[in-house]
C-alpha positions as CSV (number, residue, x, y, z in Angstrom):
1,X,77.2,-94.2,46.9
2,X,78.4,-90.6,47.5
3,X,76.3,-87.8,45.8
4,X,79.3,-86.6,43.7
5,X,79.8,-90.2,42.3
6,X,76.0,-90.4,41.5
7,X,76.1,-87.1,39.7
8,X,79.1,-88.2,37.6
9,X,77.5,-91.5,36.7
10,X,74.3,-89.7,35.6
11,X,76.3,-87.1,33.7
12,X,78.1,-89.7,31.7
13,X,74.8,-91.6,31.1
14,X,73.2,-88.5,29.7
15,X,76.2,-87.7,27.4
16,X,76.3,-91.3,26.2
17,X,72.6,-91.6,25.4
18,X,71.9,-88.0,24.3
19,X,68.9,-87.9,26.7
20,X,68.7,-84.7,29.0
21,X,67.3,-85.3,32.4
22,X,65.1,-82.6,34.0
23,X,66.2,-83.7,37.4
24,X,70.0,-83.6,37.2
25,X,72.0,-81.2,35.0
26,X,74.7,-83.1,33.0
27,X,78.2,-82.1,33.8
28,X,81.8,-82.8,32.8
29,X,84.4,-82.7,35.5
30,X,87.8,-81.4,34.2
31,X,91.0,-81.9,36.1
32,X,93.3,-78.9,35.5
33,X,96.5,-77.3,37.1
34,X,95.7,-73.6,36.8
35,X,99.3,-72.4,36.9
36,X,100.2,-72.4,33.2
37,X,99.3,-69.2,31.3
38,X,98.2,-68.8,28.6
39,X,96.7,-72.2,28.8
40,X,95.1,-72.3,32.1
41,X,95.5,-69.9,35.1
42,X,93.5,-67.6,37.5
43,X,93.0,-63.9,37.1
44,X,93.1,-61.3,39.8
45,X,89.5,-62.2,40.7
46,X,90.4,-65.9,41.0
47,X,88.5,-66.8,37.9
48,X,89.8,-69.5,35.6
49,X,91.0,-68.1,32.3
50,X,93.1,-69.3,29.3
51,X,93.0,-71.3,26.1
52,X,92.1,-74.7,27.6
53,X,89.4,-73.2,29.8
54,X,87.7,-71.5,26.9
55,X,87.9,-74.6,24.8
56,X,86.5,-76.8,27.6
57,X,83.6,-74.3,28.2
58,X,82.9,-74.3,24.4
59,X,82.8,-78.1,24.4
60,X,80.4,-78.2,27.4
61,X,78.2,-75.6,25.8
62,X,78.1,-77.8,22.6
63,X,77.2,-80.8,24.7
64,X,74.7,-78.8,26.8
65,X,76.5,-79.8,29.9
66,X,78.0,-77.9,32.8
67,X,81.8,-77.6,33.1
68,X,83.1,-78.5,36.6
69,X,86.8,-77.5,37.0
70,X,88.8,-79.5,39.6
71,X,92.2,-78.3,40.7
72,X,94.8,-81.0,40.3
73,X,98.6,-81.2,40.3
74,X,99.7,-82.3,36.8
75,X,102.2,-84.8,38.0
76,X,99.4,-86.9,39.8
77,X,96.5,-86.3,37.4
78,X,96.5,-89.8,35.8
79,X,96.1,-91.3,39.3
80,X,93.4,-88.9,40.1
81,X,91.6,-89.6,36.8
82,X,91.7,-93.3,37.5
83,X,90.4,-92.8,41.1
84,X,87.4,-90.9,39.7
85,X,88.3,-87.4,41.1
86,X,87.3,-86.0,37.7
87,X,86.3,-87.3,34.2
88,X,88.8,-85.5,31.9
89,X,92.4,-84.4,32.2
90,X,92.6,-80.9,30.5
91,X,95.1,-81.0,28.7
92,X,97.5,-83.9,28.2
93,X,99.7,-85.0,25.3
94,X,98.8,-88.4,23.9
95,X,101.8,-90.7,23.9
96,X,102.0,-94.5,23.4
97,X,103.1,-95.0,27.0
98,X,100.1,-93.1,28.3
99,X,97.7,-94.9,26.0
100,X,98.5,-98.2,27.9
101,X,96.6,-96.7,30.9
102,X,94.2,-94.1,29.6
103,X,92.4,-93.0,26.5
104,X,92.6,-89.7,24.5
105,X,90.4,-87.5,22.4
106,X,91.7,-86.1,19.1
107,X,94.2,-83.2,19.4
108,X,92.9,-79.8,20.5
109,X,95.8,-78.0,18.9
110,X,99.6,-78.5,18.0
111,X,102.4,-79.1,20.4
112,X,105.9,-77.7,20.1
113,X,108.7,-78.7,22.5
114,X,111.9,-76.7,22.4
115,X,115.1,-76.3,24.5
116,X,115.7,-73.0,26.2
117,X,119.1,-72.0,27.4
118,X,121.2,-68.9,28.2
119,X,122.1,-66.9,25.0
120,X,125.6,-67.8,23.8
121,X,125.7,-71.3,25.5
122,X,125.7,-72.9,22.1
123,X,123.6,-75.8,23.4
124,X,121.6,-77.9,21.0
125,X,118.6,-80.2,21.7
126,X,120.5,-83.5,21.4
127,X,122.3,-85.8,23.8
128,X,125.8,-85.2,22.4
129,X,125.5,-81.4,23.0
130,X,123.9,-81.8,26.4
131,X,126.2,-84.4,27.8
132,X,127.3,-83.3,31.3
133,X,124.7,-80.6,31.5
134,X,121.7,-80.2,33.8
135,X,118.3,-80.1,32.1
136,X,115.1,-79.0,33.9
137,X,111.7,-80.5,33.0
138,X,108.3,-80.4,34.5
139,X,107.3,-83.6,36.4
140,X,104.7,-85.9,34.8
141,X,105.0,-84.3,31.4
142,X,105.9,-86.1,28.1
143,X,109.1,-84.0,28.0
144,X,110.2,-85.5,31.3
145,X,109.7,-89.0,29.9
146,X,111.5,-88.1,26.7
147,X,114.5,-86.5,28.5
148,X,114.9,-89.4,30.9
149,X,114.7,-92.0,28.1
150,X,116.6,-90.2,25.4
151,X,119.1,-88.0,27.2
152,X,119.8,-89.3,30.7
153,X,121.4,-92.6,29.5
154,X,123.9,-90.5,27.4
155,X,125.2,-88.6,30.5
156,X,122.7,-85.8,30.7
157,X,121.5,-84.9,34.2
158,X,117.7,-84.5,34.1
159,X,116.0,-82.6,37.0
160,X,112.3,-82.7,37.5
161,X,110.2,-79.8,39.0
162,X,106.7,-79.8,40.3
163,X,106.0,-76.2,39.3
164,X,107.2,-74.0,36.4
165,X,108.1,-71.1,38.7
166,X,110.5,-73.4,40.6
167,X,112.1,-74.6,37.3
168,X,112.5,-71.0,36.0
169,X,114.0,-69.8,39.3
170,X,116.5,-72.7,39.1
171,X,117.4,-71.7,35.5
172,X,117.8,-68.0,36.4
173,X,120.1,-69.0,39.3
174,X,122.2,-71.2,37.2
175,X,121.3,-74.4,39.0
176,X,120.3,-75.9,35.7
177,X,121.8,-75.2,32.3
178,X,118.7,-75.4,30.2
179,X,115.0,-76.5,30.2
180,X,112.9,-78.5,27.8
181,X,109.5,-76.9,27.6
182,X,106.4,-76.2,25.5
183,X,107.4,-73.2,23.4
184,X,104.3,-71.1,24.1
185,X,104.3,-71.8,27.8
186,X,108.0,-70.9,28.3
187,X,107.7,-67.9,26.1
188,X,104.8,-66.5,28.3
189,X,106.5,-67.4,31.6
190,X,110.1,-66.4,30.8
191,X,111.2,-65.3,27.3
192,X,108.7,-62.5,26.9
193,X,109.6,-61.2,30.4
194,X,112.3,-58.7,31.3
195,X,114.1,-61.4,33.4
196,X,114.2,-63.7,30.4
197,X,116.2,-61.3,28.1
198,X,119.4,-63.4,28.6
199,X,117.6,-66.6,27.4
200,X,116.4,-67.9,24.0
201,X,115.4,-71.0,22.2
202,X,118.3,-73.3,21.5
203,X,118.0,-75.2,18.2
204,X,114.9,-76.4,16.4
205,X,111.8,-77.9,17.8
206,X,112.1,-81.6,18.7
207,X,110.4,-84.1,16.6
208,X,110.0,-87.5,18.5
209,X,107.1,-89.8,19.0
210,X,107.6,-89.7,22.8
211,X,106.7,-86.0,22.7
212,X,103.5,-86.4,20.8
213,X,102.2,-84.0,18.1
214,X,99.5,-82.1,19.9
215,X,97.5,-81.4,23.0
216,X,94.4,-83.6,23.7
217,X,92.1,-84.5,26.5
218,X,92.5,-87.6,28.5
219,X,89.7,-90.0,29.7
220,X,89.5,-93.3,31.4
221,X,89.6,-96.3,29.1
222,X,86.1,-97.2,30.2
223,X,84.7,-93.8,29.2
224,X,84.4,-94.5,25.5
225,X,81.0,-92.6,25.2
226,X,82.5,-89.5,26.8
227,X,85.5,-89.5,24.5
228,X,83.3,-90.0,21.5
229,X,81.0,-87.2,22.5
230,X,84.0,-84.8,23.2
231,X,85.5,-85.7,19.8
232,X,82.1,-85.0,18.1
233,X,81.7,-81.7,19.9
234,X,85.2,-80.7,19.0
235,X,84.6,-81.3,15.3
236,X,81.4,-79.3,15.5
237,X,83.0,-76.2,17.1
238,X,85.8,-76.5,14.5
239,X,83.3,-76.5,11.7
240,X,80.5,-74.2,13.0
241,X,81.5,-72.8,16.3
242,X,84.0,-70.6,18.3
243,X,87.1,-72.8,17.8
244,X,89.0,-70.6,15.5
245,X,88.2,-67.4,17.4
246,X,89.5,-69.0,20.6
247,X,92.7,-70.5,19.0
248,X,93.6,-67.2,17.3
249,X,93.5,-65.3,20.5
250,X,96.2,-67.6,22.1
251,X,98.3,-69.3,19.5
252,X,100.5,-67.6,17.0
253,X,99.6,-68.2,13.4
254,X,102.3,-70.4,11.7
255,X,102.0,-72.0,8.3
256,X,103.7,-75.5,8.3
257,X,106.6,-76.2,6.1
258,X,105.4,-77.6,2.8
259,X,106.2,-80.4,2.2
260,X,106.6,-81.4,5.8
261,X,108.2,-84.9,6.4
262,X,107.3,-87.2,9.3
263,X,110.3,-89.7,9.5
264,X,109.6,-93.5,9.7
265,X,111.6,-95.8,11.9
266,X,115.4,-95.3,11.7
267,X,116.8,-97.0,8.6
268,X,113.6,-97.1,6.5
269,X,114.0,-95.5,3.1
270,X,110.6,-93.6,3.3
271,X,108.7,-91.2,5.5
272,X,105.8,-92.4,7.6
273,X,103.8,-89.4,6.2
274,X,104.3,-86.3,4.1
275,X,102.2,-83.2,4.6
276,X,101.7,-80.7,1.7
277,X,99.6,-77.7,2.8
278,X,96.6,-79.4,4.7
279,X,96.9,-82.7,2.9
280,X,98.6,-85.6,4.6
281,X,99.8,-88.6,2.6
282,X,100.6,-91.7,4.6
283,X,102.8,-94.7,3.6
284,X,101.3,-98.2,3.6
285,X,100.6,-99.7,7.0
286,X,100.9,-103.4,7.9
287,X,99.4,-105.3,10.9
288,X,102.7,-105.5,12.8
289,X,102.8,-105.3,16.6
290,X,105.4,-103.4,18.8
291,X,108.0,-106.1,18.2
292,X,107.8,-105.5,14.5
293,X,106.4,-108.8,13.7
294,X,102.9,-109.4,12.1
295,X,100.3,-110.4,14.6
296,X,99.0,-113.9,14.4
297,X,95.6,-115.3,13.7
298,X,94.8,-114.5,10.1
299,X,93.1,-111.5,8.4
300,X,90.8,-110.2,11.3
301,X,93.5,-109.7,13.9
302,X,96.0,-108.5,11.3
303,X,93.5,-106.0,9.9
304,X,92.6,-104.8,13.4
305,X,96.3,-104.2,14.2
306,X,96.7,-102.5,10.8
307,X,93.9,-100.1,11.6
308,X,95.3,-99.5,15.1
309,X,98.7,-98.7,13.5
310,X,97.0,-96.4,11.0
311,X,95.3,-94.6,13.9
312,X,98.6,-94.1,15.6
313,X,100.4,-92.9,12.5
314,X,97.6,-90.3,11.8
315,X,97.9,-89.1,15.4
316,X,101.6,-88.7,15.2
317,X,101.3,-86.8,11.9
318,X,98.6,-84.4,13.2
319,X,95.4,-85.9,12.0
320,X,92.9,-88.7,12.8
321,X,90.7,-91.4,11.4
322,X,87.9,-88.8,11.4
323,X,89.7,-86.8,8.8
324,X,90.7,-89.5,6.3
325,X,89.5,-88.7,2.7
326,X,90.7,-91.8,0.8
327,X,92.3,-95.2,1.5
328,X,93.8,-97.9,-0.6
329,X,93.6,-101.5,0.7
330,X,95.9,-104.1,-0.7
331,X,95.0,-107.8,0.0
332,X,97.3,-110.8,-0.5
333,X,94.1,-112.9,-1.1
334,X,90.9,-111.4,-2.5
335,X,89.0,-114.0,-0.5
336,X,89.8,-112.0,2.6
337,X,87.7,-109.1,1.3
338,X,84.6,-109.6,3.4
339,X,86.5,-110.2,6.6
340,X,88.7,-107.1,5.9
341,X,85.5,-105.1,5.3
342,X,84.1,-106.1,8.6
343,X,87.0,-104.7,10.5
344,X,87.5,-101.7,8.3
345,X,83.9,-100.3,8.5
346,X,84.1,-100.5,12.4
347,X,86.7,-97.7,12.5
348,X,84.7,-95.1,10.5
349,X,81.3,-93.5,11.1
350,X,78.8,-94.9,8.5
351,X,78.1,-91.4,7.3
352,X,81.7,-90.5,6.9
353,X,83.3,-93.4,5.1
354,X,86.4,-92.4,3.1
355,X,86.6,-93.1,-0.6
356,X,88.5,-96.4,-1.2
357,X,90.2,-98.6,-3.7
358,X,90.8,-102.3,-3.0
359,X,92.8,-104.8,-5.0
360,X,94.7,-108.0,-4.5
361,X,98.5,-108.4,-5.0
362,X,100.4,-111.6,-5.4
363,X,102.7,-111.0,-2.3
364,X,103.1,-108.3,0.3
365,X,106.1,-107.3,2.4
366,X,106.6,-109.8,5.4
367,X,104.0,-112.0,3.9
368,X,101.3,-109.7,5.3
369,X,97.6,-110.5,4.6
370,X,96.7,-106.7,4.2
371,X,98.3,-103.3,3.7
372,X,96.4,-100.0,4.0
373,X,97.5,-96.5,2.9
374,X,95.5,-93.3,3.2
375,X,95.2,-89.6,2.3
376,X,93.9,-87.4,5.2
377,X,93.4,-83.8,6.1
378,X,96.0,-82.4,8.6
379,X,94.3,-80.8,11.6
380,X,97.4,-79.5,13.5
């Protein structure tokens, strides 16, 4: 077995067990494309700098591990992760499509995707306004997937670029009409520069599940221990460490609208969640699959699907299961209480179980066996 692979296996074993070996220093290998200031880039000395670099180093310090930074093109980083070139993609937006292949930590910080166009173009970030226009996106990003799925079928030409400087040059030359970008990244690369004076944000930030709600770290599905350790370290540096100092140096302070509404599926007469200040109120969640139908097999598979749906709803709304304060569980049959509990308790740490109310109702929507609603703390 190659030495690099041996070191990687030993590193993961140390992080999973909490035991520190005197023979091998534990390490975490991060795949990063260092071309995106202020998130990750190299200074004049060739040193890695930026928000994600500082956060990664802080997490490694918390885990008493050494950060190893591996240069990797963003468009190919999932394949490289799966091939074992490194252990963590830093950073990546968690989307449902990506979760089918890889796993994600909790969000590091919020994500904001906006359209940028020449001032006076009157373009807006929706297909009707962009029909017949050429929109530039970065290859491999959630914005590329969104534009190709939502806009391209409506007559919008979507052009993908491997590097941001190529995209910006094309925008300046008029080869594309607009670009869909992370707002901070494009502000740093173009809008705050003299050459960007003729361009501006067009319309409001987009809100779509395909774009995600924040920036996370991606790991292989088999690396559950590493994901859990990174999540635990992230929570610790948020509570007691340098997280706020790092974030404040790079991200503009912005208070969220209050209340802030997270729409449910089209046609439903309620929001999936509503945020007031830092409190997030979630609507009731059922154990329905992607097809909208309840999963079969009784209370255990239905409760498992319910908790997975709850996890996804929290993620989309800028929170997580780790930040749930209280839940209400509604059963169609109180005899399912013990089986429900068995699934429920597996989703929360034993020392951080939310407050809870449980009761039985005569009948639930879709003849569901269980429904769960929660109150959580928003983290993004």
